[in-house]
N, C-alpha and C positions, 0 to 999 in steps of 0.2 A: 557948016551950017551952024547958025546961032539959034539958041533957044530964046524965045520971047518970054516976057514976064507972065503972060497968060498960060503958056505951056507949063512953066514951072509951078504955077498955082494949081493947075489941073493934076500934076503929078503928086503934089502935096495932099490934095483931096483924095486921090486914089489910095495913098498910103494911110490916111486917116480912116477911110472906109474899111480897108483891110484890117487895121488894128481893131476897129469896133467889131467886125465879124469874128476875129480871133478871140477877143475878150468874151463875146457872147457865147461862142462855142465852148470856151473853157469853163465859163460859169455853168453851162448846161451839163458838162461832164462832171464838174465838182458836185452838183446837185444830184446827179444820177449815182455817183459813188457813195454819197451820204445815204441816199435812200436804199441802196442795195446793202449797205452795212447795217442799217436799222432792220431791214427785212431778214438778213442773216442772223442777227442777234435775237430777233423775235422767234425765228424758227428754232434756233439752238435752245433758247429758254423754254419753248413749248415742249421740245423733245425731253429736256432734262426734267421738267415738271411732270410730264407723263410718266417717266421712269420712276420718279419719287412716289407718285400715286400708286403705280403697280407694285413697287417694293412694299409699301405699307399694306396693300391688299394681301400680298403674300404673307407678310408678318401676321396680320390679323387672322388669316386662314389657319396658321399653325398654333394659335392661342386656344386655351380652354374656353369653353362657352361662358364660364363664370368670370373671365378677366374683365377688369374695369373698362378697358378700351372697347369692349364689345357690348356694354350695357346700352340700352336705348338712350338716345340723347346726343348732344354735340360734344365732340372731343377735339383736341389739338395737341400738337407736339410741344407747344410752348417755345417761343423763340424762333430764330430763323435757321434755315438749313442750307448747306452747300449741295451741289448736284450729287455728291456721293452719299448724302444722308447725314454727314457730320454737321455739327453746329457751326454757326457763324457765317452762313451764306446769305443769299438774297431771297430765298423761298420761304413761304409759310405754308404749312399743311394742316388742314382740319378735315374732319369727317363727321358725318351724322349717321347714327345707327337707328333704324326703325324696324320693328317687326313687320314683315310683309304679310306673313300668314302666321298669326300667333300660335295656333294649335300645332303647327309643324316645327316652329323654331326657325323658320326661314327669315333671315335678316337682310334688309335692304341697306346697303352702305353707299353713301354719296361722299366721294372724296373730292376735296377742293384744294388745289395747289395754286398759289398766286405769287407774283413777283412785281416789283416796281419797274415801270417803264418811263420814258421821257414824256409820254402823253398821259400818264395815269398808272393803271395797273393792268398787267396781263394775268390771265388765269386759265387753268385747265380744270374741268370737272369730269370725273369718272364715276360711273354708277355700276355697282355689282351686287351680287347676292351671295350670302354665305349661309350654310346650314349651321345655325347657332343652337345646338342643343344635343 
C-alpha cells in the first residue's frame, strides 16, 4: 500500500498537534513548579521571622524594666538579621513598647519582622504583654 500525499500531511498535522500539547503541558508544569517554590520560600521566611520575633520577646522578658529596649516608644535592632539572629541576613526587626496599664507597669509590645520578596515585602507582626516594673 502506498501513502498518498494527503495522508502524509495528516500525519504531520497530528505530530504538530502532539508537540503543541506537550509544550503547553510542560509550560504549565514549569509554572506550577515556580509557584510552589515561591510558596515554600514564603512559608520558610514566615517561620523564620516568627522565630526571630519570639526570640526577641524572650530576650526582652529577661531584661530589667529600666533597660532602653523596654522604654515606651519604637525600637529596632538596626541592620539586617539572619534566621539565627546574627547580622547580615534579609530580616529587619522592630518593636514598639506602650504601657497598656500605666499604674501596673503592664507593657504592650508589638514586634514586627519583615523581609524582601519578589513582589514587595513580607512581614510578620506579633503582639505580647510584659510586666514592666
